[in-house]
C-alpha positions as CSV (number, residue, x, y, z in Angstrom):
1,M,83.8,144.7,51.0
2,G,85.6,143.3,54.0
3,G,84.7,146.4,56.0
4,L,81.0,146.0,55.3
5,L,81.1,142.5,56.8
6,E,83.1,143.5,59.8
7,G,81.8,141.6,62.9
8,A,80.0,139.1,60.8
9,N,80.2,135.4,61.4
10,P,83.7,134.2,60.4
11,L,82.3,131.4,58.3
12,L,80.0,133.7,56.4
13,Y,82.8,136.2,56.0
14,A,85.1,133.5,54.5
15,L,82.3,132.2,52.2
16,L,81.5,135.7,50.8
17,V,84.8,137.4,50.8
18,D,87.3,134.6,50.2
19,G,85.1,132.1,48.4
20,V,82.7,134.1,46.2
21,I,84.1,137.5,45.8
22,G,87.8,136.6,46.0
23,G,87.5,133.7,43.7
24,V,85.5,135.5,41.0
25,I,87.8,138.6,41.2
26,A,90.8,136.3,40.8
27,V,89.4,135.2,37.4
28,I,88.0,138.6,36.3
29,G,91.4,140.1,37.0
30,F,92.7,138.5,33.8
31,L,89.8,139.9,31.7
32,P,92.0,142.6,30.1
33,L,94.4,140.0,28.8
34,V,91.5,137.9,27.4
35,M,90.0,141.0,25.7
36,V,93.2,141.7,24.0
37,M,93.4,138.2,22.6
38,Y,89.7,138.4,21.4
39,F,90.5,141.8,19.8
40,L,93.5,140.5,17.9
41,I,91.7,137.4,16.7
42,A,88.8,139.6,15.4
43,L,91.4,141.8,13.5
44,L,92.9,138.7,11.8
45,E,89.5,137.4,10.8
46,D,88.4,140.7,9.4
47,C,91.5,141.4,7.3
48,G,91.2,138.1,5.4
49,Y,94.2,136.4,6.9
50,M,92.5,133.5,8.6
51,S,91.2,132.0,5.3
52,R,94.7,132.0,4.0
53,V,96.0,130.2,7.1
54,A,93.5,127.4,6.4
55,V,94.6,127.1,2.8
56,V,98.3,127.0,3.7
57,L,97.9,124.4,6.4
58,D,95.5,122.2,4.4
59,P,98.3,119.9,2.9
60,I,99.8,119.3,6.3
61,F,96.5,118.3,7.9
62,K,95.7,115.9,5.0
63,K,99.0,114.0,5.7
64,V,97.9,113.3,9.3
65,G,94.4,112.1,8.3
66,L,92.4,115.3,8.8
67,S,90.4,117.4,6.4
68,G,91.5,120.8,5.3
69,K,88.3,122.0,6.8
70,S,89.6,120.9,10.2
71,I,91.6,124.1,10.4
72,I,88.6,126.3,10.8
73,P,87.2,124.6,14.0
74,M,90.6,124.7,15.5
75,I,91.1,128.4,14.7
76,I,87.6,129.1,16.2
77,G,88.6,127.0,19.2
78,T,91.2,129.5,20.2
79,G,88.3,131.7,21.2
80,C,86.0,129.1,22.6
81,S,86.0,125.3,22.1
82,V,82.2,125.1,22.0
83,P,81.7,126.9,18.6
84,G,84.9,125.3,17.4
85,I,83.5,121.8,18.0
86,M,80.1,122.8,16.4
87,A,82.0,124.0,13.3
88,T,83.0,120.4,12.6
89,R,79.6,119.9,11.0
90,T,80.9,121.1,7.7
91,I,83.3,118.0,7.5
92,K,81.5,115.3,5.5
93,D,83.8,112.4,6.3
94,D,82.5,110.8,9.5
95,R,85.9,109.8,10.9
96,Q,87.5,113.1,10.1
97,R,84.6,115.0,11.7
98,K,84.8,113.0,14.9
99,T,88.6,113.2,15.1
100,T,88.4,117.0,14.6
101,A,85.8,117.3,17.3
102,M,88.1,115.3,19.6
103,L,91.2,117.3,18.9
104,T,89.8,120.8,18.7
105,P,89.8,121.4,22.5
106,F,93.6,120.9,22.6
107,M,93.9,124.5,21.2
108,P,94.1,126.8,24.3
109,C,90.8,128.8,24.4
110,G,90.1,132.2,26.1
111,A,89.1,130.4,29.3
112,K,92.6,128.9,29.7
113,L,94.3,132.3,29.3
114,P,93.9,133.2,33.1
115,I,95.8,129.9,34.0
116,I,98.6,130.7,31.5
117,A,98.8,134.3,32.7
118,L,98.9,133.3,36.4
119,F,101.6,130.7,36.1
120,A,103.7,132.7,33.6
121,G,103.6,135.6,36.1
122,V,104.3,133.6,39.3
123,F,106.8,131.1,38.1
124,F,108.4,132.5,34.9
125,N,108.6,136.2,35.5
126,D,106.0,137.0,32.9
127,A,108.1,135.3,30.2
128,S,106.5,135.7,26.8
129,W,107.6,132.2,25.7
130,V,105.2,130.5,28.1
131,G,102.0,131.5,26.3
132,T,103.5,131.0,22.9
133,A,104.8,127.5,23.9
134,M,101.4,126.4,25.1
135,Y,99.8,127.2,21.7
136,F,102.6,125.4,19.8
137,A,102.3,122.5,22.2
138,G,98.5,122.4,21.4
139,I,99.3,122.2,17.7
140,G,101.9,119.5,18.3
141,I,99.4,117.4,20.4
142,I,96.8,117.8,17.6
143,I,99.2,116.5,15.0
144,V,100.4,113.6,17.1
145,G,96.9,112.8,18.2
146,A,95.6,112.8,14.6
147,L,98.4,110.4,13.6
148,F,97.5,108.0,16.4
149,I,93.8,108.1,15.7
150,A,94.4,107.6,11.9
151,R,96.6,104.6,12.8
152,I,94.0,103.1,15.2
153,T,91.0,103.5,12.9
154,G,92.9,102.4,9.8
155,E,92.2,105.7,8.0
156,R,93.5,105.8,4.5
157,H,94.6,108.9,2.6
158,A,91.6,109.7,0.5
159,R,91.8,112.0,-2.4
160,S,89.9,115.2,-1.4
161,F,89.7,118.8,-2.4
162,F,89.6,121.8,-0.2
163,I,87.7,124.7,-1.7
164,M,87.4,128.1,0.0
165,E,86.8,131.5,-1.2
166,L,89.7,133.8,-0.4
167,P,88.5,137.3,0.4
168,E,90.8,140.2,-0.6
169,Y,93.2,141.6,2.0
170,K,91.8,144.7,3.5
171,F,92.4,147.0,6.5
172,P,90.3,145.5,9.4
173,S,87.5,147.4,10.9
174,I,88.4,148.6,14.4
175,K,84.7,149.0,15.2
176,R,83.8,145.4,14.2
177,A,86.8,144.1,16.1
178,A,85.8,146.1,19.2
179,I,82.2,144.8,19.0
180,S,83.3,141.2,18.6
181,M,85.7,141.7,21.6
182,L,83.0,143.2,23.8
183,S,80.6,140.4,22.9
184,R,83.0,137.7,23.9
185,A,84.1,139.6,27.0
186,K,80.4,139.8,28.0
187,A,80.1,136.0,27.7
188,F,83.3,135.6,29.8
189,I,81.9,137.9,32.6
190,I,78.6,136.1,32.6
191,K,80.4,132.8,33.1
192,A,82.4,134.3,35.9
193,G,79.2,135.6,37.5
194,T,77.3,132.3,37.3
195,I,79.2,129.1,36.9
196,I,82.5,130.3,38.5
197,L,80.7,132.1,41.3
198,L,78.6,129.0,42.2
199,S,81.7,126.7,41.9
200,N,83.8,128.9,44.2
201,A,81.0,129.0,46.7
202,I,80.7,125.2,46.7
203,V,84.5,124.9,47.0
204,Q,84.5,127.2,50.0
205,I,81.7,125.3,51.7
206,M,83.3,122.0,51.0
207,Q,86.6,123.3,52.4
208,S,84.9,124.8,55.5
209,F,83.0,121.6,56.7
210,D,83.7,118.0,57.3
211,W,81.4,115.1,56.4
212,K,79.6,115.6,59.7
213,L,78.9,119.2,58.7
214,R,81.1,120.5,61.5
215,V,83.3,123.6,60.8
216,V,86.9,122.5,60.1
217,A,89.3,123.8,62.7
218,E,92.3,125.8,61.6
219,G,95.2,123.5,60.8
220,A,92.8,120.5,60.2
221,E,91.9,121.3,56.6
222,N,92.8,117.7,55.6
223,T,89.6,116.6,57.2
224,S,87.3,118.8,55.1
225,I,84.9,117.4,52.5
226,L,87.0,119.0,49.7
227,A,90.2,117.4,50.9
228,T,88.7,113.9,51.2
229,V,87.1,114.1,47.8
230,A,90.2,115.4,46.0
231,S,92.8,113.3,47.9
232,P,92.2,110.0,45.9
233,F,92.6,112.0,42.6
234,A,95.7,113.6,44.0
235,I,97.4,110.2,44.3
236,I,97.5,109.7,40.5
237,L,98.9,113.2,40.1
238,I,102.0,112.4,42.2
239,P,104.0,111.3,39.2
240,L,103.2,114.7,37.6
241,G,104.8,116.6,40.5
242,F,101.7,118.1,42.1
243,G,100.0,115.3,44.1
244,V,98.4,117.4,46.8
245,W,94.7,117.7,47.4
246,Q,94.6,121.5,46.9
247,L,96.0,121.3,43.4
248,A,93.9,118.2,42.6
249,A,90.7,120.2,43.7
250,A,91.7,123.0,41.3
251,A,92.1,120.5,38.5
252,I,88.7,118.9,39.2
253,T,86.8,122.2,39.3
254,G,88.6,123.1,36.0
255,F,86.5,120.4,34.3
256,I,83.4,122.5,35.1
257,A,85.0,125.7,33.6
258,K,88.7,126.2,33.1
259,E,88.7,129.6,34.7
260,N,87.8,127.8,37.9
261,V,91.4,126.6,38.3
262,V,92.5,130.1,39.2
263,G,89.5,130.8,41.4
264,T,89.9,127.5,43.3
265,L,93.6,128.1,43.9
266,A,92.7,131.5,45.4
267,V,90.1,129.9,47.7
268,V,92.0,126.8,48.9
269,Y,95.2,128.6,49.6
270,G,93.6,131.8,50.8
271,I,95.6,133.9,48.4
272,T,92.9,136.1,47.1
273,N,95.2,139.0,47.5
274,F,97.5,137.9,44.7
275,I,95.3,140.0,42.4
276,D,95.4,143.8,42.6
277,V,91.6,144.4,42.4
278,E,91.9,148.0,41.3
279,E,94.6,147.5,38.7
280,F,93.7,144.0,37.7
281,T,97.3,142.9,37.8
282,L,99.3,140.2,39.5
283,I,101.1,141.3,42.6
284,S,104.8,141.9,42.2
285,D,105.8,139.3,44.8
286,G,105.3,136.3,42.6
287,A,107.8,134.4,44.6
288,G,105.6,134.6,47.6
289,V,102.7,133.1,45.7
290,A,105.0,130.4,44.3
291,G,106.0,129.5,47.9
292,V,102.4,129.2,48.9
293,L,101.6,126.9,46.0
294,G,104.6,124.8,46.8
295,L,105.6,124.1,43.2
296,T,108.9,124.2,41.4
297,S,109.1,125.8,38.0
298,V,109.1,122.3,36.4
299,S,106.1,121.0,38.4
300,A,104.3,124.3,37.8
301,L,104.8,123.9,34.0
302,A,103.5,120.3,34.3
303,F,100.4,121.5,36.2
304,L,99.8,124.2,33.6
305,M,100.0,121.7,30.7
306,F,97.8,119.2,32.6
307,N,95.0,121.7,32.9
308,L,95.3,123.0,29.4
309,F,95.4,119.6,27.6
310,T,93.0,117.4,29.6
311,P,89.2,117.3,28.7
312,P,87.7,120.8,28.3
313,C,84.8,122.3,30.3
314,F,81.4,120.7,30.6
315,A,79.9,122.9,27.9
316,A,82.5,121.8,25.4
317,I,82.1,118.2,26.5
318,G,78.4,118.5,25.9
319,A,79.0,119.9,22.4
320,M,81.4,117.1,21.6
321,N,78.9,114.5,22.7
322,S,76.2,116.1,20.5
323,E,78.5,116.3,17.4
324,M,79.9,112.7,17.7
325,D,76.5,111.1,18.4
326,D,78.3,107.9,19.4
327,R,78.9,106.8,23.0
328,K,82.0,104.7,22.3
329,W,83.6,107.5,20.3
330,F,82.6,110.0,22.9
331,W,84.0,108.1,25.9
332,G,87.1,107.2,23.9
333,A,87.6,110.9,23.2
334,I,87.3,111.7,26.9
335,V,89.8,109.0,27.9
336,F,92.1,110.0,25.0
337,Q,92.1,113.7,26.0
338,F,92.7,112.9,29.7
339,S,95.5,110.5,28.7
340,M,97.2,113.1,26.4
341,G,97.1,115.8,29.1
342,Y,98.4,113.3,31.7
343,I,101.2,112.0,29.4
344,V,102.3,115.6,28.4
345,A,102.4,116.6,32.1
346,F,104.2,113.4,33.0
347,I,106.9,113.8,30.4
348,T,107.3,117.5,31.2
349,Y,107.8,116.8,34.9
350,Q,110.0,113.7,34.6
351,V,112.2,115.0,31.8
352,G,112.4,118.5,33.3
353,T,113.3,117.1,36.7
354,L,116.0,114.9,35.1
355,I,117.5,117.9,33.3
356,T,117.4,120.2,36.4
357,T,118.4,117.7,39.1
358,G,120.0,114.8,37.3
359,A,117.4,112.4,38.5
360,L,113.9,111.3,37.5
361,G,111.0,112.8,39.4
362,T,108.8,111.2,42.1
363,A,106.9,108.0,41.3
364,F,108.3,107.5,37.8
365,I,107.4,103.7,37.5
366,P,103.8,104.1,38.8
367,G,103.3,107.0,36.5
368,L,104.6,104.9,33.6
369,M,102.1,102.2,34.5
370,I,99.2,104.7,34.6
371,V,100.2,106.1,31.2
372,S,100.2,102.7,29.7
373,A,96.8,101.8,31.1
374,M,95.3,105.1,29.8
375,I,96.7,104.6,26.3
376,G,95.4,101.1,26.2
377,C,91.9,102.1,27.4
378,G,91.6,105.0,25.1
379,L,92.8,103.1,22.0
380,Y,90.3,100.3,22.8
381,L,87.3,102.6,23.1
382,V,88.1,104.6,19.9
383,K,88.7,101.4,17.9
384,K,85.4,99.9,19.1
385,G,83.6,103.1,18.3
386,D,85.2,103.2,14.8
387,R,84.1,99.6,14.1
388,K,80.6,100.4,15.2
389,A,80.5,103.4,12.9
390,S,81.9,101.4,10.0
391,K,79.2,98.8,10.4
392,R,76.6,101.5,10.5
393,L,77.9,103.1,7.3
394,A,78.0,99.6,5.6
395,M,74.4,99.0,6.5
396,N,73.3,102.3,5.1
397,A,75.3,101.9,1.9
C-alpha cells in the first residue's frame, strides 16, 4: 500500500498508511487468536458443559449476594459484554440484576484479547499465565465487587432456588461451532472496519495538528491536539506507572472500543510494523517494541489490567444504562468500574515495584488519595441509587 502512495502528501500518507491501515491491521492481526477463543467457547456450550458450570458455581455466588442466574451473563460476557449485560433480564431481584449488569464487564471479552496478546508477547515472552491470570483476576474482582455492593446496599441473604435444565453430555458439533465462530469473527471485523477505522483516523489527525490546525513539526508532538487532550488524564495515571500522554490516549480510545488500545498505540508510537501483515503474528523483536513503549514489565501489567477492568466500550455502557434504567445506579456503576480498574492497576504497580526494586512506585501518596476519593464517590452514588430503588419498590408494593 505504501508503494501506491509513493510521492503523495506526507500528511495524507501518514493518515492512510499509519493511521487508518496500520491501526486497523494492528487489531485484525489478532483475529486468529480471537477466533480460536470463540470456537472453544462454542464447543463448550454445545457439549452441555456450560450449564453444569452455572449449577456448580451457584452456591458460591449466592454467598456474595448474587443470583445463581448471574453466572450465565458472565459466561456470555467472555464473548461480548453487550449480550452478557442484556442476559441479566432473567434475574428477577432488582438489586441482583443491577449488580450483575455492573459486574459482568469485568470478565475479559473477545475485544480485550488483542490487548492481552500484545502485552503477553512483548513484555512476557508469550507466557501462557498472562491470559489465564487476567480471567482469574476478573473473577476475583467480580466476587470482591459483589461483596462490596452487597455491603453498601444492605443486601440480605434471601432464600432462593436456581432451577436449570441440564442437557445430556454429547460430542459437540464442529459445524455449529464453526458457524458460531465465523459469525462472531464477522462482527469483530465489521467493528474493525467501522468504529476502529474511524477512531484511528481521528487519532492520527489529532496527532498531526495543533489547535491552530497547523501541522505538528517532528519532535514537537507534545503540542498536538491529542497530546493536550490526553495530558491531563495522564497525570492521574502517574501512580499507575504509565503517566504519559501516548498511553493515556490509548486508554481513552479504549472506552470507545477496547480494540482501539492496540490500534492507538500503533498510531501514536508509529510502530505499525510490530505486526507481520502476511502472517498475522507479533514480530520476534518484542524487546524493541517494549523499548518504544517505555514500560517495565510491572508497569506494563498495570497498564494491561487498567484497560481490562475499567468501564467497557460505549456499546456495553449503553446496554448497561438500558438494563439498569436508573441514573444513580448507572453513574455509580461507571465510577465503581473505573475505581476498580484504577485500584487494581495501582496495587499491581506499587506492590510489583516494591517487590522488584525494594521501594514503592512513583506518586504513591497521591495515588492513595485518588483511590480513596474514587471509592467514596462510587459508594455514595450506588447507595443513593439503591435508596431510590427501594423507595420505588415500596411505593409499588
